[in-house]
C-alpha positions in Angstrom: -14.0 -13.4 -86.3 -17.5 -14.2 -87.4 -20.1 -15.6 -84.9 -19.5 -19.7 -85.3 -22.3 -22.1 -84.3 -20.2 -23.1 -81.0 -21.8 -23.9 -77.6 -19.7 -20.4 -76.7 -21.5 -18.6 -79.4 -25.2 -20.0 -78.6 -24.6 -19.0 -74.8 -23.4 -15.5 -76.2 -26.4 -14.9 -77.9 -28.8 -16.9 -75.8 -32.4 -15.5 -76.2 -35.6 -17.6 -74.4 -37.2 -20.5 -74.5 -36.6 -24.3 -75.7 -37.3 -23.8 -79.0 -38.8 -26.2 -81.8 -37.6 -23.6 -85.0 -39.0 -23.2 -88.3 -37.4 -20.9 -90.5 -39.8 -18.3 -92.2 -39.8 -19.2 -95.9 -36.8 -19.0 -98.6 -37.0 -15.2 -97.7 -36.2 -16.0 -94.2 -32.5 -17.0 -95.4 -29.4 -15.6 -96.8 -28.3 -16.3 -100.0 -25.6 -18.6 -98.9 -28.3 -20.8 -96.9 -30.4 -21.1 -99.9 -28.8 -24.1 -101.0 -29.3 -26.3 -97.9 -31.7 -28.8 -98.2 -34.1 -27.6 -96.0 -34.9 -24.3 -94.5 -35.4 -26.1 -90.9 -31.7 -26.7 -91.0 -30.8 -23.1 -90.2 -29.0 -22.9 -87.2 -30.8 -20.8 -84.4 -29.0 -19.2 -81.2 -32.4 -18.4 -79.9 -34.0 -20.6 -77.2 -31.3 -22.9 -76.2 -28.2 -23.0 -73.9 -26.8 -26.3 -75.0 -25.2 -27.1 -77.8 -26.0 -25.6 -81.2 -29.6 -26.4 -82.9 -31.0 -26.3 -86.2 -34.4 -24.8 -86.3 -35.9 -28.8 -87.0 -34.1 -30.1 -84.0 -35.2 -27.2 -81.2 -38.2 -27.5 -78.4 -40.1 -24.5 -79.0 -41.1 -22.7 -82.5 -39.2 -19.9 -84.0 -39.3 -17.8 -87.4 -36.1 -16.6 -88.8 -36.2 -13.4 -90.8 -33.2 -12.8 -92.8 -31.4 -9.6 -94.1 -32.6 -10.5 -97.4 -36.4 -10.7 -96.1 -35.9 -7.3 -94.0 -34.6 -5.3 -97.3 -37.5 -6.8 -99.6 -39.9 -4.3 -97.2 -40.3 -0.8 -98.3 -40.8 0.6 -94.3 -37.2 1.5 -92.5 -39.0 0.2 -89.3 -38.2 -3.2 -88.2 -41.8 -3.8 -86.8 -43.4 -3.7 -90.1 -41.1 -6.0 -91.7 -42.0 -8.4 -88.8 -46.0 -7.8 -89.3 -45.6 -8.8 -92.9 -43.7 -12.2 -92.1 -44.8 -13.3 -89.1 -49.1 -13.4 -88.7 -49.3 -13.4 -84.8 -47.6 -10.1 -84.7 -49.3 -7.1 -85.1 -48.4 -3.4 -85.4 -50.8 -0.2 -85.7 -50.2 3.4 -86.8 -52.6 5.2 -84.3 -52.3 8.5 -86.0 -53.5 11.1 -83.3 -52.5 9.0 -80.3 -49.5 11.1 -79.0 -46.5 9.6 -78.5 -48.0 6.5 -80.0 -48.0 7.9 -83.3 -44.0 7.5 -83.1 -43.3 4.7 -80.7 -46.1 2.2 -82.3 -47.3 -0.2 -80.0 -46.4 -4.0 -81.2 -47.9 -7.0 -79.9 -47.3 -10.8 -80.6 -50.3 -13.2 -80.4 -53.0 -10.1 -79.2 -51.2 -9.3 -75.9 -49.7 -6.4 -74.7 -46.1 -4.6 -76.5 -44.6 -5.5 -73.2 -45.4 -9.0 -73.5 -42.8 -9.9 -75.7 -38.7 -9.4 -74.6 -36.6 -7.7 -77.3 -32.9 -9.1 -77.3 -30.0 -7.5 -79.8 -27.5 -10.2 -79.8 -29.1 -12.3 -77.0 -28.5 -8.9 -74.8 -31.7 -7.4 -73.4 -32.8 -4.4 -74.9 -33.9 -1.2 -73.1 -37.3 0.1 -73.1 -38.6 3.2 -74.9 -39.6 5.9 -72.2 -43.3 6.0 -73.4 -46.1 4.2 -71.3 -48.6 3.8 -74.2 -52.0 2.1 -74.3 -53.0 0.8 -70.8 -49.5 2.2 -69.5 -47.5 -0.7 -71.7 -43.5 -0.1 -71.5 -42.0 -1.7 -74.6 -38.8 -1.4 -76.0 -38.7 0.7 -79.5 -38.0 -1.2 -82.0 -37.8 1.6 -85.1 -34.3 2.6 -83.1 -32.6 -0.6 -84.7 -31.3 0.5 -88.0 -32.8 -2.6 -90.1 -29.7 -1.9 -92.5 -27.7 -3.2 -89.6 -29.4 -6.8 -88.9 -28.2 -9.8 -90.5 -31.1 -11.5 -89.1 -34.5 -11.7 -86.5 -35.1 -14.9 -84.6 -38.6 -14.7 -83.2 -39.7 -17.0 -80.6 -43.2 -18.0 -80.1 -43.2 -19.4 -76.5 -42.8 -18.2 -73.1 -39.4 -17.7 -72.2 -39.4 -16.0 -68.6 -38.2 -18.9 -66.8 -34.8 -18.5 -68.9 -34.6 -14.7 -69.1 -36.7 -13.1 -66.8 -39.6 -10.4 -67.2 -41.3 -9.6 -70.3 -41.3 -12.7 -72.1 -44.8 -13.5 -71.8 -45.7 -14.1 -75.2 -42.6 -14.6 -76.6 -38.9 -13.2 -77.8 -37.7 -11.1 -80.6 -33.9 -11.8 -80.7 -32.2 -9.1 -83.3 -28.9 -10.5 -84.4 -26.5 -7.3 -85.9 -24.3 -7.8 -89.0 -21.1 -9.1 -89.0 -19.8 -9.5 -92.2 -17.0 -7.9 -94.0 -17.1 -5.8 -97.0 -18.6 -2.5 -98.3 -22.1 -2.1 -99.2 -24.5 0.6 -99.6 -28.4 1.6 -100.7 -30.3 4.4 -101.6 -34.2 3.9 -101.9 -37.2 6.6 -102.5 -40.9 5.7 -103.2 -44.2 7.2 -102.2 -47.9 6.5 -102.0 -50.5 6.1 -104.9 -52.2 8.8 -103.8 -49.0 11.3 -103.9 -47.9 11.7 -100.3 -45.9 10.0 -97.8 -42.5 10.3 -99.9 -39.8 8.4 -98.3 -36.5 8.7 -98.6 -33.4 6.4 -97.2 -29.8 5.9 -97.8 -28.0 3.5 -96.0 -24.1 2.4 -95.6 -22.4 -0.7 -93.8 -18.7 -1.0 -93.5 -17.5 -4.2 -92.4 -13.9 -5.0 -91.4 -12.3 -8.6 -90.9 -9.6 -9.4 -89.0 -7.5 -12.2 -88.3 -8.7 -12.1 -84.7 -11.9 -10.4 -85.2 -14.4 -8.3 -86.8 -15.8 -5.0 -86.9 -18.9 -3.6 -88.5 -20.4 -0.1 -88.5 -24.0 0.4 -90.2 -26.1 3.6 -90.4 -29.3 4.7 -92.1 -31.5 7.8 -92.7 -34.6 8.1 -93.2 -36.9 11.5 -94.1 -41.0 10.2 -94.7 -43.4 12.7 -95.5 -47.1 12.7 -93.6 -50.0 11.3 -95.3 -53.4 12.5 -95.1 -57.1 10.3 -95.7 -59.1 12.8 -94.2 -61.8 14.5 -95.6 -63.1 18.0 -94.6 -64.8 18.1 -91.3 -68.8 18.9 -91.5 -68.1 21.6 -89.2 -65.5 23.1 -91.2 -67.2 23.3 -93.9 -70.5 24.9 -92.2 -68.0 27.3 -90.7 -66.2 28.2 -95.0 -70.4 28.6 -95.8 -70.7 31.1 -92.9 -67.7 32.6 -93.2 -67.2 33.2 -97.3 -64.2 35.4 -96.3 -62.4 33.1 -94.2 -59.5 30.9 -95.8 -60.5 27.3 -93.9 -57.6 24.9 -94.9 -59.2 21.8 -96.4 -58.6 19.5 -94.8 -58.2 21.1 -91.7 -56.8 18.2 -89.9 -54.6 15.2 -91.3 -55.5 11.7 -90.1 -52.0 9.5 -91.2 -48.7 9.0 -91.2 -46.5 11.6 -89.6 -43.6 13.5 -91.1 -40.4 12.1 -89.5 -36.8 12.1 -90.3 -34.2 9.4 -88.2 -30.5 8.6 -87.8 -29.8 5.4 -86.7 -26.3 3.7 -86.4 -25.0 0.7 -85.2 -21.7 -1.2 -84.4 -20.8 -4.9 -83.4 -17.1 -6.1 -83.3 -15.0 -8.9 -81.2 -11.7 -9.9 -80.6 -10.3 -13.5 -80.3 -7.8 -13.8 -77.8 -7.9 -17.9 -78.6 -9.6 -19.7 -75.8 -11.9 -16.2 -74.9 -13.1 -13.5 -76.8 -14.2 -10.0 -76.2 -17.0 -8.2 -77.7 -18.6 -5.0 -78.2 -22.2 -3.8 -79.7 -23.7 -0.5 -80.1 -26.7 1.7 -81.4 -27.3 5.4 -81.4 -30.0 7.3 -83.0 -32.0 10.5 -83.0 -34.9 11.6 -84.9 -38.0 14.1 -85.0 -41.2 13.8 -86.3 -44.6 16.0 -86.0 -48.6 14.9 -86.4 -51.8 16.7 -86.3 -54.3 17.0 -83.6 -57.8 17.8 -83.5 -59.1 20.7 -85.1 -60.2 23.8 -83.0 -63.2 25.7 -84.3 -63.3 28.8 -83.7 -67.1 29.0 -83.4 -67.3 26.4 -80.4 -63.9 26.1 -78.8 -63.4 27.9 -75.6 -60.1 29.1 -76.3 -61.7 31.9 -78.2 -63.7 34.8 -76.9 -63.4 38.1 -75.1 -61.7 38.8 -71.9 -62.2 41.6 -69.9 -59.0 40.9 -67.7 -57.1 40.9 -70.7 -58.4 43.5 -73.7 -55.8 42.6 -75.6 -56.4 38.9 -76.2 -58.2 37.5 -79.3 -57.3 34.4 -80.4 -59.1 35.4 -84.1 -56.8 37.3 -85.0 -53.8 34.6 -84.5 -56.2 31.7 -86.0 -59.2 33.2 -87.9 -59.7 30.0 -88.9 -59.3 27.7 -85.8 -56.2 25.8 -85.6 -54.9 22.4 -85.2 -52.1 21.8 -83.2 -48.9 20.4 -84.4 -47.7 17.7 -81.8 -44.5 16.4 -81.9 -41.2 14.6 -80.4 -37.5 14.2 -80.5 -36.1 11.0 -79.7 -32.5 10.5 -78.6 -31.6 6.5 -78.0 -28.6 4.7 -77.0 -27.2 1.4 -76.4 -23.8 0.1 -75.5 -23.2 -3.6 -74.2 -19.8 -5.4 -73.8 -18.3 -8.9 -72.3 -16.0 -11.2 -72.0 -16.6 -14.5 -73.2 -15.4 -18.6 -73.4 -14.4 -19.6 -76.7 -12.6 -22.7 -75.9 -14.8 -26.0 -77.3 -14.2 -27.8 -73.9 -17.1 -28.6 -72.1 -17.2 -25.4 -69.7 -18.7 -22.0 -71.4 -18.7 -19.0 -69.5 -20.1 -15.1 -70.8 -19.7 -12.1 -68.5 -21.8 -9.1 -70.0 -22.9 -5.5 -69.3 -25.3 -3.2 -70.8 -26.3 0.2 -70.9 -29.5 1.4 -72.4 -31.4 5.0 -72.7 -34.0 6.5 -74.4 -35.1 10.1 -74.2 -37.9 12.0 -75.8 -38.7 15.3 -75.7 -42.2 16.4 -76.8 -42.8 19.9 -78.1 -46.3 21.6 -79.7 -46.6 24.7 -82.0 -49.7 26.1 -83.5 -51.2 26.1 -80.0 -51.7 28.7 -77.3 -52.3 28.9 -73.4 -55.5 31.1 -73.8 -55.6 30.9 -69.8 -52.7 33.4 -70.1 -53.8 35.8 -72.9 -52.2 37.8 -75.1 -48.9 36.7 -73.1 -49.1 33.2 -74.3 -46.6 31.7 -77.1 -47.8 29.7 -79.8 -45.1 27.3 -79.3 -44.2 25.0 -76.2 -41.5 22.9 -74.8 -43.6 20.0 -73.2 -41.3 18.5 -71.1 -39.1 15.4 -71.1 -39.1 11.4 -70.5 -36.1 9.4 -69.9 -36.0 5.9 -69.2 -32.3 4.5 -68.3 -31.1 0.7 -67.7 -28.2 -0.9 -66.7 -27.8 -5.1 -66.9 -24.9 -7.2 -65.7 -25.1 -10.5 -66.3 -23.1 -13.9 -65.6 -23.8 -17.1 -67.6 -22.3 -20.4 -67.4 -22.9 -23.6 -69.6 -21.5 -27.1 -68.5 -21.2 -30.0 -70.6 -20.7 -33.6 -69.3 -21.4 -37.2 -70.1 -23.6 -39.5 -67.9 -23.7 -43.2 -68.9 -27.6 -43.4 -69.6 -27.9 -40.6 -71.8 -27.2 -40.6 -75.4 -25.4 -37.0 -75.9 -23.8 -34.7 -73.0 -26.2 -33.1 -70.9 -25.8 -29.4 -70.5 -26.4 -27.5 -67.4 -27.0 -24.0 -67.8 -26.8 -21.1 -64.4 -26.1 -18.1 -64.2 -27.2 -14.5 -62.4 -28.5 -10.9 -63.3 -28.5 -7.3 -62.0 -30.7 -4.7 -63.8 -31.4 -1.4 -62.7 -34.2 0.8 -64.5 -34.9 4.5 -63.7 -37.6 6.3 -64.9 -37.4 10.4 -65.4 -39.8 13.3 -65.9 -38.5 16.6 -66.9 -41.0 19.2 -67.0 -42.2 21.4 -69.3 -41.8 25.2 -69.8 -43.7 27.2 -67.3 -46.1 28.2 -70.3 -47.1 24.9 -71.4 -48.4 24.0 -67.9 -49.3 27.0 -66.5 -52.8 28.0 -64.9 -53.1 31.6 -65.8 -55.1 35.1 -65.0 -57.7 34.2 -68.2 -59.0 30.9 -66.0 -61.3 32.7 -64.2 -63.1 33.6 -67.4 -63.1 30.1 -68.4 -60.2 30.0 -70.8 -58.6 26.8 -70.7 -54.9 26.2 -69.3 -51.7 24.2 -70.5 -50.5 24.1 -74.0 -54.4 23.1 -76.0 -54.0 19.3 -76.9 -51.1 18.1 -74.5 -50.3 20.5 -71.4 -46.7 20.1 -70.3 -45.1 18.2 -67.8 -45.2 20.2 -64.4 -42.9 20.5 -61.9 -45.1 18.5 -59.5 -45.1 16.0 -61.7 -41.1 15.8 -62.4 -38.7 13.5 -61.0 -37.2 10.2 -61.1 -38.0 6.6 -59.8 -36.1 3.7 -60.1 -36.4 -0.1 -59.1 -33.3 -2.8 -58.9 -33.7 -6.6 -59.2 -31.8 -9.8 -58.7 -31.8 -13.0 -60.3 -30.6 -16.2 -61.0 -31.2 -19.4 -63.0 -30.8 -22.8 -64.0 -31.3 -24.5 -66.9 -30.9 -28.1 -68.3 -31.3 -29.7 -71.9 -30.6 -33.8 -71.6 -30.7 -35.7 -74.7 -32.4 -39.0 -73.4 -32.1 -40.8 -76.3 -31.2 -40.2 -79.8 -34.7 -39.6 -80.6 -35.9 -37.8 -77.4 -34.8 -34.6 -75.5 -35.8 -33.1 -72.7 -35.2 -29.7 -71.2 -36.0 -27.7 -68.0 -35.3 -24.1 -66.4 -36.1 -22.6 -63.2 -35.7 -18.6 -62.6 -35.7 -16.7 -59.3 -36.2 -12.8 -59.4 -36.4 -10.3 -56.6 -37.3 -6.6 -57.1 -36.6 -3.7 -54.6 -40.1 -2.6 -55.1 -42.7 -5.7 -55.0 -40.8 -8.5 -54.1 -39.6 -11.9 -55.3 -41.0 -14.1 -58.7 -40.0 -17.6 -58.9 -40.6 -19.2 -62.7 -40.2 -22.6 -64.6 -40.6 -24.4 -68.0 -40.3 -27.6 -69.2 -39.8 -28.7 -72.7 -39.6 -31.9 -74.8 -39.2 -33.2 -78.1 -39.7 -36.6 -79.7 -38.4 -37.3 -82.9 -41.0 -40.0 -84.3 -38.9 -40.3 -87.8 -35.9 -39.0 -89.0 -37.8 -35.8 -90.5 -40.8 -35.9 -88.2 -40.8 -34.5 -84.8 -43.3 -33.7 -81.8 -42.5 -31.1 -78.9 -44.1 -29.4 -76.4 -43.2 -26.8 -73.7 -45.2 -25.8 -70.2 -43.8 -22.8 -68.2 -45.0 -19.8 -66.0 -44.0 -16.4 -66.8 -44.5 -12.6 -65.6 -44.0 -9.0 -66.3 -42.5 -7.0 -63.6 -44.2 -3.3 -63.4 -41.4 -0.8 -64.5 -40.5 2.4 -62.2 -42.7 4.6 -64.9 -45.7 2.3 -64.1 -45.2 2.2 -60.5 -44.7 5.7 -59.7 -45.3 8.6 -62.4 -48.2 10.9 -62.6 -49.7 12.6 -65.9 -52.3 15.5 -65.1 -53.4 18.3 -66.2 -55.2 21.6 -64.7 -57.9 24.0 -65.4 -60.3 26.5 -63.3 -63.8 25.6 -62.6 -65.4 28.7 -63.9 -68.4 28.7 -61.1 -66.0 28.1 -58.1 -63.2 30.2 -59.6 -60.9 27.3 -58.1 -58.2 25.3 -60.0 -58.9 21.6 -60.6 -56.4 19.1 -61.0 -57.4 15.6 -63.0 -55.3 12.8 -64.0 -53.6 9.4 -63.1 -51.7 9.3 -59.7 -49.2 6.8 -58.6 -51.2 3.3 -57.2 -48.6 3.7 -54.2 -48.9 7.4 -53.2 -50.9 9.4 -50.7 -53.6 9.9 -53.0 -54.3 5.9 -53.7 -54.3 5.8 -50.0 -57.0 8.4 -49.3 -59.4 6.9 -51.8 -58.9 3.1 -51.0 -60.6 4.4 -47.5 -63.7 4.6 -49.5 -66.2 1.3 -49.2 -65.5 -1.2 -52.1 -62.3 0.5 -53.4 -58.8 -0.7 -52.4 -56.6 1.2 -54.8 -53.5 -1.4 -54.7 -49.7 -1.6 -54.9 -48.9 -2.9 -58.6 -48.2 -6.5 -58.7 -46.5 -8.3 -61.5 -48.7 -9.6 -64.4 -48.3 -13.6 -64.4 -48.9 -15.9 -67.1 -49.5 -19.7 -67.7 -48.2 -21.1 -70.8 -48.6 -24.5 -72.6 -47.6 -25.2 -76.4 -47.8 -28.5 -78.4 -46.6 -28.8 -82.0 -45.0 -31.1 -84.7 -42.4 -30.2 -87.4 -41.8 -32.3 -90.4 -38.8 -32.1 -92.7 -39.5 -34.1 -96.2 -36.7 -35.4 -98.6 -38.5 -33.9 -101.3 -38.5 -30.0 -100.2 -41.8 -29.5 -98.2 -41.2 -28.3 -94.6 -43.8 -27.8 -92.4 -44.6 -26.5 -88.4 -47.9 -26.8 -86.5 -48.4 -25.6 -83.4 -50.9 -24.7 -81.0 -50.9 -22.8 -77.5 -53.0 -21.4 -74.9 -51.7 -18.6 -72.5 -53.4 -17.6 -69.3 -52.4 -14.1 -68.2 -53.8 -12.4 -64.4 -53.3 -9.4 -63.0 -53.2 -7.5 -66.0 -52.2 -3.9 -66.0 -54.9 -1.2 -67.3 -56.3 2.3 -66.3 -59.0 2.2 -63.1 -62.2 3.9 -63.4 -62.3 7.8 -62.5 -63.1 8.4 -59.1 -64.5 12.3 -58.4 -63.0 13.5 -55.2 -65.0 15.0 -52.3 -63.8 18.1 -50.7 -63.4 15.7 -47.4 -61.0 13.9 -49.6 -59.0 16.7 -51.0 -58.4 18.1 -46.9 -57.0 14.5 -46.2 -54.4 15.1 -49.5 -53.3 18.6 -48.2 -52.6 17.3 -44.7 -50.6 14.6 -45.9 -48.7 16.8 -48.2 -49.8 16.1 -51.7 -48.8 18.8 -53.9 -51.6 20.8 -55.2 -54.3 19.1 -53.0 -56.6 21.7 -52.7 -57.0 21.5 -56.6 -57.2 17.7 -56.8 -60.7 16.6 -58.6 -60.7 13.8 -60.6 -58.2 10.9 -60.5 -57.6 7.0 -61.7 -54.5 4.5 -61.5 -52.7 2.2 -62.9 -54.0 -1.3 -61.9 -53.9 -5.3 -62.1 -57.6 -5.5 -63.0 -58.3 -8.2 -65.6 -57.4 -11.8 -66.6 -57.3 -13.0 -70.0 -57.1 -16.5 -71.8 -55.5 -17.0 -75.5 -56.0 -19.5 -77.1 -54.4 -20.1 -80.6 -53.2 -22.0 -83.5 -49.4 -21.6 -86.1 -49.1 -23.4 -89.1 -46.1 -22.7 -91.3 -45.0 -24.3 -94.5 -42.2 -24.1 -97.0 -41.7 -25.8 -100.6 -38.5 -25.3 -103.0 -38.4 -26.7 -106.1 -36.8 -25.8 -109.7 -38.9 -24.5 -112.1 -37.5 -24.1 -115.5 -34.2 -22.7 -115.4 -34.9 -21.0 -112.3 -35.6 -21.8 -108.4 -38.9 -21.3 -106.9 -39.2 -21.1 -103.2 -43.2 -20.9 -101.8 -44.0 -20.3 -98.3 -47.2 -19.7 -96.1 -48.0 -18.6 -92.7 -51.2 -18.8 -90.7 -52.0 -18.2 -87.3 -55.6 -18.1 -85.2 -55.7 -16.1 -81.9 -58.8 -16.0 -80.0 -58.2 -14.2 -76.5 -60.9 -13.7 -74.1 -61.6 -11.9 -70.7 -62.2 -14.4 -68.0 -61.8 -12.0 -64.5 -61.6 -8.6 -63.6 -63.1 -5.6 -64.0 -62.9 -6.1 -67.8 -64.7 -9.1 -67.4 -67.8 -7.4 -65.6 -68.3 -4.9 -68.3 -69.1 -6.1 -71.8 -68.2 -3.0 -73.4 -64.4 -2.6 -72.4 -64.4 -6.7 -72.9 -66.0 -6.1 -76.4 -63.0 -3.6 -77.1 -60.3 -5.8 -76.0 -61.3 -9.5 -77.3 -62.1 -8.1 -80.9 -59.8 -5.4 -81.4 -57.8 -7.3 -83.7 -58.4 -10.2 -86.1 -58.6 -13.5 -84.9 -56.9 -14.7 -88.5 -54.2 -13.9 -90.3 -51.8 -15.5 -92.9 -49.4 -14.7 -95.5 -48.1 -16.5 -98.6 -45.0 -15.6 -100.6 -43.2 -16.8 -103.5 -40.2 -16.0 -105.0 -38.1 -16.9 -108.4 -34.6 -16.3 -109.1 -33.7 -17.2 -112.5 -30.4 -15.6 -114.1 -30.0 -12.1 -112.9 -33.6 -12.0 -112.3 -35.2 -12.2 -108.5 -38.8 -11.9 -108.6 -41.3 -12.3 -105.7 -44.8 -12.0 -104.8 -46.9 -11.9 -101.4 -50.4 -12.2 -100.5 -51.2 -10.7 -96.8 -54.7 -11.9 -95.0 -56.3 -10.1 -92.3 -59.4 -11.4 -90.7 -62.6 -9.7 -89.8 -62.5 -7.4 -86.3 -64.2 -4.8 -84.8 -63.7 -1.1 -84.2 -64.8 1.2 -81.1 -65.4 5.1 -81.4 -63.9 5.8 -78.2 -66.9 8.7 -77.7 -67.0 9.9 -73.8 -70.8 8.8 -74.2 -70.4 5.4 -74.8 -68.8 3.5 -77.5 -70.2 3.1 -80.8 -68.8 -0.5 -82.6 -68.6 -1.5 -86.0 -67.7 -4.5 -87.5 -64.9 -4.8 -90.6 -64.4 -8.1 -92.7 -61.4 -9.3 -94.1 -58.7 -7.8 -95.8 -56.2 -9.1 -98.5 -53.1 -7.4 -99.4 -50.8 -8.0 -102.5 -47.3 -6.9 -102.6 -44.8 -7.5 -105.4 -41.2 -6.6 -106.7 -38.3 -7.8 -109.1 -35.0 -7.4 -108.5 -32.6 -6.9 -111.5 -28.9 -7.7 -111.1 -27.3 -5.4 -113.5 -23.5 -5.7 -112.3 -21.9 -8.2 -109.4 -21.8 -5.0 -107.4 -24.7 -3.5 -108.4 -28.8 -4.4 -108.5 -31.8 -2.6 -108.8 -35.2 -3.4 -107.3 -38.7 -1.9 -108.2 -41.8 -3.0 -105.8 -45.4 -2.3 -104.9 -47.2 -3.2 -101.5 -50.5 -3.1 -101.5 -50.3 -3.3 -105.0 -54.0 -3.2 -106.2 -54.7 0.3 -104.2 -57.1 -1.7 -101.4 -58.9 0.1 -98.9 -61.0 -1.0 -95.9 -64.5 0.1 -95.5 -64.8 3.5 -94.3 -65.1 4.5 -90.2 -68.6 5.7 -90.5 -68.7 6.9 -87.0 -65.9 9.1 -86.9 -66.8 10.8 -90.1 -67.6 14.2 -88.1 -63.9 14.3 -87.5 -62.9 13.9 -90.7 -61.2 10.8 -90.3 -62.1 7.8 -93.8 -60.6 5.2 -92.6 -60.4 3.5 -89.1 -57.1 4.8 -86.9 -57.4 1.2 -84.9 -56.7 -0.8 -88.3 -54.3 -3.8 -87.9 -53.0 -2.9 -91.4 -51.7 0.1 -93.3 -54.8 2.3 -94.5 -52.7 4.8 -96.5 -53.2 2.3 -99.7 -50.5 1.7 -102.5 -47.0 2.2 -102.5 -44.1 1.7 -104.9 -40.5 2.1 -104.1 -37.3 2.1 -106.5 -34.3 0.9 -104.7 -30.5 0.5 -105.5 -27.8 -1.8 -103.7 -24.4 -1.7 -104.1 -21.6 -4.1 -102.4 -18.0 -4.3 -102.8 
C-alpha cells in the first residue's frame, strides 16, 4: 500500500516544526506532481501532526526535494544534492582533516552539523561515530543510498519542542521510496582534470500487494581521488639536493579521497484493515583512503641514527620521505518498525522502535612508529569508534470538533525513550606504543594519527525519557494557531523543557503570513561527555613519557584542573536556543509562487574545545592519587566545554514560475539565503581571532537559479549557483593568517533524452565553465592550491553520462 495523505500517514512520518512550506522548484516534484496548479500544492508530512497540509497551508518554511532533483546531481551523497538546491545548507570537503574527509560536516543556516535533526520516514536517524569540528556528532547522510529516496523535506525552523534534541536549525526528513516496479541506472563521470573518476550503479525493485508494499534499493559507488596540488617547495629542494632520489610529484595530494561504498535500503508496510505494520531499514559498508602531510627526510624526527637500534634506518624504507595514507572502513545499519492505526476516525496512534549503529575502523599505511625502530610495522590498525542508538516511541493524535473553531482541533501527544552508547575500541599495540627509541627523540605512535590506547578504550551511554503535547487549531477559515511543549529528562545531566508557538493567517486565498517562536536544545552525547583522545611521546630532556590531549570534562583530570584560580571545567550542559521566524507565502493564479522568511536564532552554551592547560608536577601527583591511568605522564590537557554564544540572523527567499513556451513547458526557480552569525558571549567573544574565524568562515549570501525545459522526448536544465564572499584562516600554530575570498558563480548544465518508454540517457556537467577560486596563498608551502575550507567544490568542472532503465 502506498503512503496516503491521511492523518495516520502524517503521524507515522512526522517531522518537526509547524511548517509553512514551499516546494523547492519544479525539480522538487515528481513528474506526476508537475500537473498541479502550483508547486505549493505538494502535500507534506514534515512539521505537522494534524490533518494533511500542503506546502502553502503549513506554518513554517519547508523545501521539498524530489527523487528527480536528487538524480539530477552527479554526486552519490545526499548532502551534495541538498547543498546545491537549498542555499542555507552548506557542506565542505575538508581534505586532510582526518575522519572529516569521509564523514563530512554539513550545516543548516551556518550552525553546527549536529544542530539539524535528521529523520528517515519520520523516525530519528542515528549519529555517526565521528566527533568532528568542535566535537559535533551528527548523522552521516552519505549512508543513505540516494537511489532509495522518494523525496526529502527540509524544515527550516526550530523544532525541539516536537522532536527533542538537535532540531535547533531545522529538520531533514528523508522519505524512502514505496513505488512498485523495477528500475536501474548506471553512471560514469570524471573531472576535467582527468581524475576523480566515479562509477555508480543502482537498482530498485518494488512490489505492490493488495494489502501492502515492499521496496528494495541498492547502490554501488567507486570514486577515484582528486589532486589539486603542486609540488611543495621543500620537496623541490630535496630533489635538487639529492638528484638520485625519486621524489614523487606531488609528494602529497590535496583533494577528495578514493572510496568505495555499498548502500542498501528496504521499505515496506502491510495493511490489516484499520491498522498497518511497517518496517524500513538501511545498511551500508565502504572504505576510503586519503593522504596526510608529507614527511621530509631531512627535517622529520622519525629519521636518524639510533644507538639503541643500529638496524633502524627509515631512509631505507622511505628514502624520499613519506606521506601517511589514512583511511577508514565504515559499517552502518538501521532498522525501524512499528504498528499504526489507519482508520479514518478521529483517533490515531503509532508505536515504533528504531535501532541504529555506525562503526568506523581507522587504519593507516605508508607510515611508521619510529620509537619502535626496526620492529615497527608500516601499516597499523588504529582503532574503532562505534555509536549505537535505540529509540522507542508512542505517538497519538485525536481530532475533535469545537463549536467555536472553523474545523477540527488536533490534539497530539506522545512519549519517547532513547538510549545512546558510544564505544572506543583500542588499536593494535604498535599504533600507540612508546617504544625504546623514544629515549633518543624518535616519535611514538603511528606517525600521523596515533592509535587509540587501552586507556582510551571503553564505552559509555546515556538514556533519556520524553513526553510532548502538540496542538493545532483552525480558529477561523483563514487563521490557524499551533502550540507544542516537550519535557525530556537525561540520565547524565537532568531535564530540559522546550516550547513552540505557531500561527498562520491567510490574507487572501493566495497570500498568507505566518510566524513561529520556539525554544530548542541539543543534548551532549555520551561521546562528548566521556570520550578521550590523547597521544603519547617521550621528553628527550627528562626521558619521561608525556601524554597530551582531550580529557573528559567529568573526570578526575577536569576536577584537578578546576582547582586553579579562575578555572572551572564544568560538566557539559545542553546547548540552548531561542528561535523566531516570520514570513509570507504567495500562490498566484498564473503559476508564480514565492515565500519570504526572516529569522533569528540565539544559541547559548555552544560546545567547543577549551584552551590547553600545561600540567604541573603537583597536579600529576593528584592524578596518580586519584587513580588516573598514565597520570605520571600527563603534560597538556584540554576539554570539551560550553563556552560561547551566537546569534544568527537571516532571510530566505524562494521563487518558482512555470509557463508554456513554444511546444514545451518551462519551469524557472530561484532561491536565496542571507545569513549573518555573530559571537555574542563566552570565550570566543573575548578572542577576536577565534570569533573572526567563526563568523566569517561561510558566505553570508548564497543562492541559485534554475531552469528546466521539457519538450517531446527532451528534458534540459541549467542551474547557476552563487556563493558570496567569505574568509579563510591558516590554522597555524603560531597564529592565524586570514585571507578573504570573493564571490563565486558556478554553472551546471544537463540534457536527458528519452530513447524509449523504458530507457533514457542523460549527459551533464557541473561547474561547466571549470571555474576555480583564488589560490590559498598562505598554504603554498604545503602544496595546497585552493583552500581546504571552501564552501564549494574546488576540483573544477566535472562531466558525467547516465543511463536510466525502468519497467
